[in-house]
C-alpha positions in Angstrom: 12.4 11.5 1.3 10.9 11.5 4.8 10.1 15.2 4.9 8.5 15.1 1.5 6.5 12.0 2.3 5.3 13.6 5.6 4.2 16.8 3.9 2.5 15.1 1.0 0.7 12.6 3.3 -0.4 15.2 5.7 -2.0 17.2 2.9 -3.4 14.1 1.2 -5.2 13.3 4.5 -6.4 16.9 4.9 -4.6 17.4 8.2 -3.0 20.5 9.5 0.3 20.6 11.2 -1.6 21.1 14.4 -3.7 18.0 13.8 -0.6 15.9 13.3 1.1 17.4 16.3 -1.9 16.6 18.5 -2.1 13.0 17.3 1.6 12.4 17.8 2.0 14.4 21.0 4.3 17.1 19.9 4.2 20.8 19.1 3.1 22.2 15.7 6.7 23.6 15.5 8.1 20.1 15.8 6.0 19.0 12.8 7.1 22.0 10.8 10.7 21.2 11.5 10.2 17.6 10.4 8.5 18.8 7.2 11.4 21.2 6.5 14.0 18.6 7.1 15.5 20.7 9.9 15.0 17.8 12.4 13.8 14.2 12.4 11.4 12.6 14.8 12.5 9.7 17.1 11.4 6.2 16.3 8.3 6.2 18.5 7.1 9.5 17.0 7.8 8.2 13.5 5.7 5.1 14.3 2.9 7.3 15.5 3.2 9.5 12.4 3.0 6.4 10.1 -0.1 5.1 12.0 -1.8 8.6 11.9 -1.1 8.8 8.1 -2.2 5.2 7.4 1.1 4.1 5.9 3.9 1.8 6.9 6.9 3.2 8.7 9.2 1.9 6.0 7.2 3.8 3.3 7.0 7.0 5.3 10.8 6.9 5.7 11.9 5.4 2.4 9.3 5.7 -0.3 10.6 7.5 -3.4 7.9 8.7 -5.8 10.4 9.1 -8.7 11.1 5.4 -8.6 7.3 4.5 -8.3 5.7 6.2 -11.4 5.7 9.5 -9.4 2.7 8.5 -7.3 2.5 9.2 -3.6 3.1 6.8 -0.7 0.5 4.0 -0.9 -1.8 3.2 2.1 -0.5 0.5 4.4 -0.8 -2.9 2.9 -1.2 -1.6 -0.7 1.6 -1.8 -3.2 2.6 -0.4 -6.6 5.2 -2.8 -8.0 5.9 -0.9 -11.2 5.1 -1.5 -14.9 5.5 -4.8 -16.7 5.6 -5.4 -20.4 3.4 -8.1 -22.0 5.4 -10.5 -24.1 4.3 -11.8 -27.6 2.4 -14.7 -26.0 0.8 -12.6 -23.3 3.4 -13.5 -20.6 4.5 -11.0 -17.9 7.2 -11.0 -15.3 6.0 -10.4 -11.8 8.5 -8.0 -10.0 10.8 -9.6 -7.4 9.4 -7.5 -4.6 5.9 -8.6 -5.4 6.9 -12.3 -5.5 8.6 -11.9 -2.1 5.7 -10.1 -0.4 3.1 -12.6 -1.7 5.4 -15.7 -1.5 5.1 -16.5 -5.2 7.4 -19.1 -6.7 7.9 -20.9 -10.0 5.0 -23.3 -10.7 2.4 -21.4 -8.6 -0.9 -20.9 -10.3 -2.7 -17.5 -10.4 -6.3 -16.7 -11.3 -6.6 -13.7 -13.6 -9.6 -11.6 -12.8 -10.9 -8.7 -14.9 -13.3 -5.9 -14.9 -13.6 -3.7 -18.0 -13.8 -0.5 -15.9 -11.3 -1.4 -13.1 -8.7 -3.5 -14.9 -7.0 -6.9 -14.2 -6.1 -8.5 -10.9 -4.0 -11.6 -10.1 -4.8 -13.9 -7.2 -3.4 -17.1 -5.9 -5.6 -20.0 -7.0 -5.9 -21.4 -3.5 -7.2 -18.1 -2.2 -9.6 -17.7 -5.0 -11.0 -21.3 -4.5 -11.4 -20.7 -0.8 -13.4 -17.5 -1.5 -15.5 -19.4 -4.1 -16.2 -22.2 -1.7 -17.3 -19.7 1.0 -19.7 -18.0 -1.5 -21.0 -21.4 -2.6 -21.7 -22.3 1.1 -23.4 -19.0 1.8 -25.5 -19.5 -1.4 -26.4 -23.0 -0.3 -27.5 -22.0 3.1 -29.6 -19.1 1.7 -31.4 -21.6 -0.6 -32.6 -23.6 2.4 -34.5 -20.6 4.0 
């Protein structure tokens, strides 16, 4: 997992082994050994690698593409929770990991947003209303000019 994620992310970010080595403070040979699985970096070097590659340390170490629709490690703060099936009445089940990360519980209300070219998005109602209020306030202040 780690070695494959490191190699894939390095290439995805158009970085050479030398580039990564310089940013993390090791030799190119150390990076090559990490990518081959011959050795593993210590925790501090792993943290620096994750930071350099723009992913979480957990995803760098543990992300398994075969369990995530065969896509690569997502950028830090981005998630792919899997595929859900729409029921006969349009209902979906939000995956447990997503509910935990976004603190969603039974009874919470979500706003469904859509863009015909980009797809659908779900957002907590409170967050959406806060954004709408901000936009309304900005629009109101612009009308006074």
